N, C-alpha and C positions, 0 to 999 in steps of 0.2 A: 568539511565537517566530518567529525568522527561519530560513531554510534554513541559513544560515551557522552559527547557534547549534546547530541540530540536528546538523549534520555534525561539529561540533567535539566533541560528546559521544560518544566512541567506545564507551562501555559501554552505550549506550542501544539498546533493542530495540523500544520502543513509544513512541507519542505519544498525547496526549489529543485529544479532538475539538476543543477550542479551538485547539490547536497546528495541527491540520490546517486549520481555518478560516483562520488567519493565513497559512499556507503557500499556500492556494488564492488568497488575495488578492494575493499577490506572485508568483504562478505565471508571469506574463508576463515578468518580469525574472529569476526564479529557477526555471527549469523543473524538473519532476520527473515521473515516471511514477506514476500512480495505478492500482492493480490491484485488481479485485474477484475474489476467489477462490471466491465462492459458485457455485452451479449456475445454469444459464440461467434456470430458472423463478423463482428468487429474485431474480436480477438484473433480470428483466423487470418485476417488481412494485415494486421498491424500490431506488433507487440514489442515489449522491451526484451523479454527472455528471462527464463528462470522463475516465472510467476505461476501462481495457482489461479485458475479461472473460477470465480464465484460471482455469476451474474446478479446484478442488483435486483432484477425482476423476481428472483427466487432466493434472495439473500438469506433470510432467516433459516429456511430449510437447509440451504447449502452450508451455512455456518454451523448449524447443529450437526450435520452429517460429516463435514470435512474438517472442522476445527475442534471437534469433541476430543477432549483430553489434552489439547494444546495448553502449554504453560501460559497463564493469563498475564504474566509479566514479560513474556518474550515479545520483542518488537515486531510490529507489522507495518508495512507501508502499502497503501491502497492507491490505485490509479484507475482513471476512466479516460474518456476522451478529452474533456475540458476541465475536470476537477470538481464538478458539482455533485455527481453521483458518488464519487469517492468520499466527499465530505459527509454525505448521508450514511455511507457505509461505515465510516469512522465513528460517527455519532452512535450508530447501532452497536458496533463492537465495543465501544467504551461503556455503553449502558449495560452490556453483557459482562463487563469486568475486564476487558482487554484494554488496560490503561495506556499502554505504550504503542498506540496505533496512530498513524499519521497519513495524511492525504498528500499526494503529489500535486502541488500548486500548478494549475493550468493543464494538468493531465498529460496524456501522451502527446497531445498537440504541442504543448510547451517543450516537452522532451525532444520532439522532432525538430522544432524550430530552433532549439539550442544546439542542434547538430551534435547531440550526444549519442 
């Protein structure tokens, strides 16, 4: 999947690990923000790489602090351990006007199980 294909699907809230792999491969020419919404101790032990850490426990404050001034149409992909917290984060970000925000289905657990 390309970033253009992802953004064209307006009803989409999640993407699969293979989709994220493809997006990471084209990140230099099609940039997006990768966000880990897990807690610091989770992030320290297991991560994808190149992400911004915004723990869900302090998400509104972190979003206001770290994403202030970000382009609201710039793509963002959020992940957590299993995909539940990241869906909450995506819901929050979309309510704040960040429309091109997606959750990694199954979280980093699915990423790891996919051997990506």
